[in-house]
C-alpha positions in Angstrom: 20.6 -33.9 -21.4 22.0 -37.4 -21.9 18.9 -39.1 -20.7 17.0 -37.4 -23.5 19.8 -37.5 -26.0 20.7 -41.1 -25.6 17.5 -42.7 -24.5 15.1 -41.0 -26.9 17.1 -40.4 -30.0 14.8 -42.4 -32.2 11.7 -41.4 -34.2 8.6 -40.5 -32.3 6.7 -43.4 -33.7 9.1 -45.9 -32.1 9.1 -43.9 -28.9 5.4 -44.2 -28.4 5.5 -47.9 -29.4 8.1 -48.6 -26.8 6.0 -46.7 -24.2 2.9 -48.7 -25.1 4.8 -52.0 -24.8 5.8 -51.0 -21.3 2.2 -50.0 -20.6 0.8 -53.3 -21.8 3.0 -55.2 -19.4 3.0 -52.9 -16.4 -0.5 -51.4 -15.9 -2.6 -54.6 -15.8 -3.8 -53.6 -12.4 -5.3 -50.4 -13.9 -6.7 -51.7 -17.1 -6.6 -54.8 -19.3 -5.9 -53.8 -22.9 -4.3 -56.0 -25.6 -1.1 -54.6 -27.2 -1.4 -53.4 -30.8 -0.6 -55.8 -33.6 1.4 -53.2 -35.6 4.0 -50.5 -34.7 1.9 -47.7 -36.1 1.1 -46.7 -32.5 1.9 -43.0 -32.9 -1.2 -42.7 -35.1 -3.5 -44.9 -33.0 -2.6 -44.7 -29.3 -4.5 -41.5 -28.8 -7.4 -42.4 -31.0 -9.3 -44.4 -28.4 -10.2 -43.7 -24.8 -8.9 -47.1 -23.7 -5.4 -46.9 -25.3 -4.9 -43.3 -24.4 -5.8 -44.0 -20.8 -3.4 -46.9 -20.8 -0.7 -44.6 -21.9 -1.1 -42.3 -18.9 -1.6 -45.1 -16.5 1.6 -46.8 -17.7 3.6 -43.8 -16.4 2.4 -44.4 -12.8 3.4 -48.1 -13.2 6.8 -47.1 -14.4 7.2 -44.8 -11.5 6.9 -47.8 -9.2 8.5 -50.6 -11.2 11.9 -50.4 -9.5 13.2 -49.1 -6.2 16.0 -47.3 -8.0 14.2 -44.1 -8.7 13.1 -40.9 -7.0 9.4 -41.8 -7.2 9.7 -45.1 -5.4 11.6 -44.2 -2.3 15.0 -42.7 -3.3 13.9 -39.1 -2.6 13.1 -40.2 1.0 16.3 -42.1 1.4 18.9 -39.9 -0.2 17.5 -36.5 0.6 17.2 -37.9 4.1 20.9 -38.7 4.1 21.7 -35.2 2.8 19.7 -33.6 5.6 19.8 -34.5 9.2 17.4 -37.5 9.2 19.1 -40.6 8.1 22.5 -42.3 7.9 23.5 -45.5 6.1 24.7 -48.3 8.4 27.3 -49.7 6.0 29.9 -47.3 4.7 30.1 -46.9 1.0 29.0 -44.7 -1.9 26.0 -43.5 0.1 28.4 -41.6 2.4 28.6 -39.1 -0.4 25.1 -38.0 0.4 25.5 -38.2 4.2 28.6 -36.0 4.0 27.2 -33.8 1.3 30.1 -34.5 -0.9 28.3 -36.0 -3.9 30.6 -36.7 -6.8 29.6 -35.5 -10.3 29.8 -39.2 -11.4 27.6 -40.6 -8.6 25.4 -43.2 -10.3 22.4 -42.8 -8.0 22.3 -39.0 -8.5 22.3 -39.6 -12.3 20.0 -42.5 -12.8 17.5 -42.3 -9.9 16.9 -38.6 -10.0 17.9 -36.6 -13.1 17.3 -39.2 -15.7 14.1 -40.6 -14.2 12.6 -37.1 -13.8 13.3 -36.2 -17.4 12.1 -39.6 -18.7 8.6 -38.9 -17.2 8.7 -35.3 -18.3 9.4 -36.4 -21.8 6.7 -39.0 -21.7 4.2 -36.4 -20.4 5.2 -34.1 -23.2 4.5 -36.8 -25.7 1.1 -37.5 -24.1 0.1 -33.8 -24.0 1.0 -33.4 -27.7 -0.9 -36.6 -28.7 -4.0 -35.8 -26.6 -4.2 -32.2 -27.9 -3.9 -33.5 -31.5 -6.5 -36.2 -31.1 -10.0 -35.7 -32.4 -11.3 -39.1 -31.4 -11.1 -39.0 -27.6 -14.3 -38.4 -25.6 -14.3 -34.9 -24.0 -14.2 -36.2 -20.5 -11.3 -38.6 -21.1 -9.4 -36.0 -23.0 -9.8 -33.5 -20.2 -8.8 -36.0 -17.5 -5.7 -37.4 -19.3 -4.5 -33.9 -20.2 -4.8 -33.0 -16.6 -2.9 -36.0 -15.5 -0.1 -35.5 -17.9 0.3 -31.8 -16.8 0.3 -32.9 -13.2 3.0 -35.5 -13.8 5.2 -32.9 -15.6 4.7 -30.4 -12.8 5.4 -33.1 -10.1 8.7 -34.1 -11.8 9.9 -30.5 -12.3 9.1 -29.7 -8.7 11.6 -32.3 -7.5 14.2 -31.3 -10.1 14.1 -27.6 -9.2 14.4 -28.4 -5.5 17.3 -30.8 -6.0 19.3 -29.0 -8.7 18.0 -25.4 -8.9 18.1 -24.2 -12.5 17.5 -27.1 -14.9 16.5 -27.3 -18.6 12.9 -26.7 -19.2 11.2 -28.5 -22.0 7.6 -28.9 -23.1 8.4 -30.6 -26.3 9.0 -34.2 -27.4 11.6 -33.1 -30.0 14.8 -34.7 -28.8 16.9 -32.6 -31.2 15.8 -29.5 -29.3 15.8 -31.1 -25.9 19.3 -32.5 -26.2 20.9 -29.0 -26.3 18.8 -27.0 -24.0 20.5 -24.7 -21.4 19.3 -24.4 -17.8 16.2 -22.3 -17.2 15.8 -20.1 -14.1 14.0 -21.3 -11.0 11.4 -18.6 -11.5 10.7 -19.8 -15.1 10.5 -23.4 -13.9 8.0 -22.5 -11.2 5.9 -20.5 -13.7 5.5 -23.7 -15.7 4.8 -25.8 -12.6 2.1 -23.4 -11.4 0.6 -23.1 -14.9 0.5 -26.9 -15.3 -1.0 -27.4 -11.8 -3.7 -24.7 -12.4 -4.6 -26.5 -15.6 -4.6 -29.9 -13.9 -6.8 -28.6 -11.1 -9.3 -27.4 -13.6 -9.1 -30.5 -15.8 -9.1 -33.3 -13.3 -12.3 -34.6 -11.7 -13.1 -34.2 -8.0 -13.9 -37.9 -7.8 -11.2 -40.6 -8.1 -11.3 -42.6 -11.3 -9.5 -45.5 -9.7 -9.9 -47.5 -6.5 -7.5 -46.6 -3.6 -6.7 -43.1 -4.9 -3.9 -44.2 -7.3 -4.9 -41.7 -10.0 -4.7 -38.0 -9.2 -7.8 -36.0 -8.9 -8.5 -32.2 -8.5 -7.4 -32.2 -4.9 -4.1 -33.9 -5.8 -3.2 -31.0 -8.1 -4.5 -28.5 -5.5 -2.3 -30.1 -2.8 0.9 -29.7 -4.8 -0.2 -26.2 -5.8 -0.5 -25.3 -2.2 3.0 -26.6 -1.5 4.4 -24.7 -4.5 2.9 -21.5 -3.4 4.3 -22.0 0.1 7.8 -22.6 -1.3 7.4 -19.4 -3.3 6.3 -17.4 -0.3 2.9 -16.7 -1.9 1.2 -16.9 1.5 -2.4 -15.9 0.5 -2.4 -18.4 -2.4 -0.9 -21.2 -0.2 -3.5 -20.7 2.5 -6.3 -20.6 -0.1 -5.3 -23.8 -1.9 -4.7 -25.7 1.4 -8.1 -24.5 2.6 -9.8 -25.9 -0.5 -8.4 -29.4 0.2 -9.2 -29.2 3.9 -12.7 -27.9 3.4 -13.5 -30.4 0.6 -14.5 -32.9 3.3 -12.9 -35.6 1.2 -10.2 -36.5 3.7 -9.8 -36.8 7.4 -7.0 -37.5 9.9 -7.1 -41.0 11.4 -6.7 -41.0 15.1 -4.8 -44.2 15.0 -1.3 -43.3 13.5 -0.8 -46.9 12.4 -3.6 -46.4 9.8 -2.1 -43.3 8.2 0.0 -45.3 5.6 -2.5 -48.1 4.8 -3.8 -48.1 1.3 -7.3 -47.4 2.7 -6.2 -44.4 4.8 -8.7 -41.6 4.9 -5.9 -39.1 5.0 -4.3 -40.0 1.7 -4.8 -37.6 -1.2 -2.6 -39.5 -3.8 -0.7 -42.7 -3.6 1.2 -44.8 -6.1 0.2 -48.4 -6.7 2.8 -51.1 -6.1 3.4 -53.1 -9.3 5.8 -55.7 -7.9 3.6 -58.6 -6.8 6.1 -59.7 -4.0 6.2 -56.3 -2.2 4.1 -53.5 -0.9 6.1 -50.3 -1.0 9.8 -50.3 -2.1 10.5 -48.1 0.9 9.3 -50.7 3.3 11.2 -53.4 1.4 14.5 -51.5 1.5 14.3 -50.1 5.0 12.7 -52.9 7.1 15.0 -55.7 8.2 14.4 -58.9 6.4 15.4 -61.0 9.4 16.9 -60.5 12.9 20.4 -61.2 11.5 20.2 -59.0 8.4 22.3 -55.9 8.2 20.5 -52.6 8.9 20.3 -50.1 6.1 18.9 -46.6 6.5 18.7 -45.5 10.1 17.5 -42.5 12.0 20.1 -40.0 13.3 20.4 -39.2 17.0 19.5 -35.6 15.9 15.9 -36.5 14.9 15.4 -39.0 17.7 16.4 -36.4 20.3 13.9 -33.9 18.7 10.8 -36.0 19.8 8.7 -34.6 22.6 8.1 -37.1 25.4 4.5 -37.9 24.7 4.7 -37.9 20.9 2.9 -41.0 19.7 4.7 -40.8 16.3 7.8 -42.1 18.1 5.9 -45.2 19.1 4.1 -45.7 15.7 6.5 -44.5 13.1 9.9 -45.4 14.6 11.1 -49.0 15.2 14.3 -50.4 16.8 16.3 -53.5 16.8 19.5 -54.7 18.4 22.2 -55.5 15.9 25.7 -56.7 17.0 25.0 -55.3 20.5 23.9 -51.9 19.3 20.3 -50.6 19.3 19.5 -48.9 16.0 16.4 -47.0 15.0 14.7 -47.0 11.6 11.6 -45.6 9.8 8.5 -47.6 10.5 5.8 -45.6 8.6 5.5 -48.6 6.2 5.3 -51.8 8.2 5.4 -54.5 5.4 8.9 -55.6 4.3 7.7 -58.2 1.7 4.6 -60.2 0.8 2.0 -60.4 -1.9 -0.9 -59.2 0.3 -0.8 -55.5 -0.5 -2.1 -53.5 2.5 0.2 -50.5 1.9 0.5 -48.2 -1.2 3.1 -45.5 -1.5 1.6 -42.3 -0.1 2.7 -39.1 -1.9 0.3 -36.5 -0.6 -1.8 -36.5 2.6 -4.0 -34.2 4.6 -1.6 -33.4 7.4 0.6 -31.5 5.0 -2.3 -29.2 4.1 -2.9 -28.3 7.7 0.8 -27.5 8.2 1.0 -25.5 4.9 -2.0 -23.4 6.0 -0.5 -23.0 9.5 2.7 -21.7 8.1 1.0 -19.4 5.6 -1.2 -17.9 8.3 1.8 -17.5 10.7 3.7 -15.6 7.9 0.7 -13.3 7.6 0.6 -12.8 11.4 -2.7 -14.7 11.8 -1.3 -16.4 14.9 -4.6 -17.8 16.2 -5.4 -19.4 12.9 -1.9 -20.8 12.5 -2.0 -22.2 16.0 -5.4 -23.9 15.4 -4.0 -25.8 12.4 -0.7 -26.6 14.1 -2.5 -28.0 17.1 -4.7 -30.1 15.0 -1.6 -32.1 14.0 -0.1 -32.0 17.5 -3.2 -33.2 19.2 -3.6 -36.0 16.7 -0.1 -37.1 17.8 -0.9 -37.1 21.5 0.7 -33.7 22.2 -0.7 -30.7 24.0 -1.2 -27.4 22.2 1.9 -25.4 21.2 3.2 -22.9 23.7 4.4 -20.5 20.9 3.3 -16.9 21.7 4.7 -14.8 18.9 5.5 -15.2 15.2 9.1 -16.2 15.5 8.4 -18.9 18.1 5.4 -20.1 16.2 7.4 -20.5 12.9 10.0 -22.6 14.8 7.2 -24.7 16.3 5.8 -25.3 12.8 9.3 -26.2 11.5 9.6 -28.7 14.4 6.2 -30.2 13.7 7.0 -30.6 10.0 10.3 -32.3 10.8 8.6 -34.9 13.0 5.4 -35.3 10.9 7.2 -35.7 7.6 10.4 -37.5 8.8 11.7 -39.9 6.2 8.9 -38.8 3.8 9.6 -37.6 0.3 12.6 -35.4 1.2 10.4 -32.8 3.0 13.1 -32.0 5.6 15.8 -31.4 3.0 13.5 -29.1 1.0 12.3 -27.3 4.1 15.8 -26.5 5.3 16.6 -25.0 1.9 13.4 -23.0 1.3 13.5 -21.4 4.8 17.2 -20.6 4.5 17.9 -22.6 7.7 20.1 -25.1 6.0 23.5 -23.5 6.8 22.7 -23.0 10.4 21.4 -26.5 10.9 23.7 -28.6 8.8 26.7 -26.4 9.4 26.4 -27.3 13.1 25.8 -31.0 12.6 28.3 -31.6 9.8 31.0 -28.9 10.4 33.8 -31.0 8.8 32.1 -31.4 5.4 29.2 -28.9 5.0 29.5 -26.0 2.7 26.7 -23.7 1.6 26.9 -24.8 -2.1 25.9 -28.4 -1.0 22.3 -27.3 -0.9 22.2 -28.1 -4.6 23.2 -31.5 -5.9 25.6 -31.7 -8.8 24.5 -32.0 -12.4 25.6 -35.5 -13.4 28.9 -35.3 -15.4 27.5 -37.4 -18.2 24.8 -34.8 -18.8 27.4 -32.1 -19.0 29.4 -34.1 -21.5 26.4 -34.8 -23.7 25.1 -31.2 -23.6 27.6 -28.4 -23.8 24.9 -25.8 -23.1 24.7 -27.1 -19.5 26.7 -25.5 -16.7 27.6 -27.2 -13.4 26.3 -26.0 -10.0 28.8 -24.1 -7.9 31.1 -26.1 -5.6 31.4 -29.1 -7.9 
C-alpha cells in the first residue's frame, strides 16, 4: 500500500508527533489544548485524558479539512456518477466515473478514496495501540476513545470493501508489515468490521460527549452495525440493531424536510463538524452554484428525476434547478448553504430514516410484510406520499429499493452500494449505460501506484 509505505515510513514517535501537530491546529472547535514542547509525543500523548482525546478528535477534523476525500463529499459525488444518480456538466476526467471506465491511474480514485481510508485506518490503529498500552487514562475516557477508534476503523473498512472488494486488512501500526500485505477476503474484512462495531457499541456512551452530535455514541455504532448486517443478509440481526436505534427514543423524523440536514436536526445520528470557517459542508460548497453565471457541476440524471412520484415533497425540498445557457438543469439541494461563516449545516453521516428502511427490508426478507410496510410507510408518509401498494414480497422489495433511491439520493454512495449488494447493478446500469457498462465495473480499480509499491496486491478483474 503506497499510502502506508510512502506516507508512514518513519518511526512511530514521529508519526504520532505529526498527528498531534495536525490535531493541535485542526480540532480547536472540539478542545483547546496547547501543543507539546518536545517531540517525545509517543510516550506522552496517551498519558492524559486531554491529549488522548485530542488525538481522536483530530481524526474527525482531518476527515473534513478538505473536499478532496471520501469523508467530505467525494463518496456522494463519485459513487453517484458511477451509479445512475449524477452526471458532471463539464466533460473531463470525471467522465471516467460516469462511463464506469476508471483508469488505474485516476488521481481521484487513488487520493480521495484508497489513500484517505488507509490513512485513517492507520491512525486508528496507532490510537488503539496507544490507548490499550496506557495506564494513565481514566477508565471512562479510555473506554470511549477505544470505542471511537474502533468505530473509525470499521467505518473506513466498510467503504473500502464496498468500493474495491477484497482489500488489505491491517490492525497494526507497523508500516513494514502493512506495506506488503496481500488482499483479504470480503468475509474476513466484514468479520473485523462487525467485531469493531460490536466493541464500539459496548464501549461508547449513550449520551453524546459533544454538542451537535459530532462525536459518535452507542447508537452511531449500532446504526452502522445494522447496515453491515443488512449488507451481509443477516436479516434478524439487521432488524434487531435498527430496532434498538428506533426504540431508543433519541431521534425523530422532522416533518419539515428542509430541517433534516440542519446541524440541529432531530433525525441526525452522527455528523461531521465543518472545520473550514468559510464553508458549511463541502458538498454544499461544491454542488451549489456560486452565482447565476457560474458553470454547473454535479447534476441529477433524468433517470432519477423521472423516478419521483408526483406528490413526493423530497422533489421540492431536496432538488433545485436553474437555467444555464438556455438549459434547465437540476442538482442536489439537501445542503442549502454554498458558502458563509455562519454554520447552520454539518455533514450528516447517519440518520434515523435509514434505520426504518433497514428494518423494513430485513422484515420483508423474512416475509413479515405488515411490519415491513409499516416502516416503509413511515418514510413515505413523512415525504407526503400515500402508503405503498405493494402486496407481496417481490413488489415490496422493489418498493423499498425505490424508497431508498429517493430518500438517499446523492447521499454517501447509498445507491451505488445498494445496486451492488442486491445484485441489481447489471440489470439497471446495463440498460442505462449499454455502450460502456460491464459487470466487472462494480468494483473500482486498485490504484496502479499501490500495485507498483506492493507486489502482493492483485488488480480487480477488468482493469
